C-alpha positions in Angstrom: -0.1 -0.2 -0.1 2.8 2.5 0.6 4.3 1.5 -2.8 0.8 2.2 -4.5 0.3 5.6 -2.6 3.7 6.5 -3.2 3.1 6.0 -7.2 0.0 7.7 -7.1 1.0 10.5 -5.7 4.4 10.7 -7.9 2.2 9.9 -11.2 -0.9 11.6 -10.7 -1.2 15.3 -11.0 -2.2 17.1 -7.8 -5.5 18.4 -9.0 -6.5 15.0 -9.9 -4.9 13.0 -7.2 -8.2 13.2 -4.6 -10.5 12.0 -7.5 -8.1 8.9 -8.2 -7.7 7.9 -4.5 -11.4 8.2 -3.6 -12.4 6.1 -6.9 -9.6 3.6 -5.7 -11.2 3.5 -2.0 -14.6 3.1 -3.2 -13.9 0.2 -5.6 -11.7 -1.6 -3.0 -14.1 -1.1 -0.5 -17.1 -2.3 -2.5 -15.2 -5.6 -3.6 -14.5 -6.8 -0.3 -18.0 -7.9 0.4 -18.7 -9.0 -2.9 -15.4 -11.4 -2.5 -16.6 -12.5 0.8 -20.2 -13.3 -0.3 -18.8 -15.2 -3.1 -16.0 -17.2 -1.7 -18.0 -18.6 1.3 -20.6 -20.6 -0.9 -17.7 -21.4 -3.4 -15.7 -23.0 -0.4 -18.8 -25.0 0.3 -19.7 -26.2 -2.7 -15.9 -27.0 -4.0 -13.3 -26.9 -1.4 -11.3 -24.4 0.5 -8.3 -25.2 -0.9 -9.4 -24.8 -4.8 -11.1 -21.5 -3.9 -7.8 -20.4 -2.3 -5.9 -21.7 -5.4 -8.4 -19.9 -7.5 -8.0 -16.7 -6.0 -4.3 -17.0 -6.0 -4.4 -17.5 -10.0 -6.5 -14.4 -10.2 -4.3 -12.2 -8.4 -1.2 -13.5 -10.1 -2.9 -13.3 -13.6 -3.8 -9.7 -12.8 -0.5 -8.6 -11.8 1.0 -10.3 -14.9 -1.4 -8.7 -17.0 -0.7 -5.3 -15.5 3.1 -5.9 -15.7 2.4 -6.8 -19.7 1.7 -3.0 -19.9 4.4 -0.7 -21.2 3.2 2.3 -19.3 3.0 0.0 -16.0 6.5 -1.0 -16.7 7.7 2.4 -17.2 6.3 3.6 -13.9 7.8 1.0 -11.9 11.3 2.0 -13.3 10.9 5.7 -12.7 10.8 6.5 -16.3 7.2 7.6 -16.7 6.8 11.2 -18.1 4.4 13.6 -16.3 1.3 14.4 -17.7 
């Protein structure tokens, strides 16, 4: 979270930062109850191990997809041009 917050502050213009942070917080807050509502019944239907493995695949897949973006790679290395 510290790294994410730093990158937001570094890459987003100050006049847009509050909107981006608020949208990010809203989406994260809304997705947690949805994930809880889906994970419990899925663990009962399948198994806890399969659900945890599926969640790990989703998280790693999202990270790989994000890393495939040239803009993300440039942000990570600090070479992103300010907007």
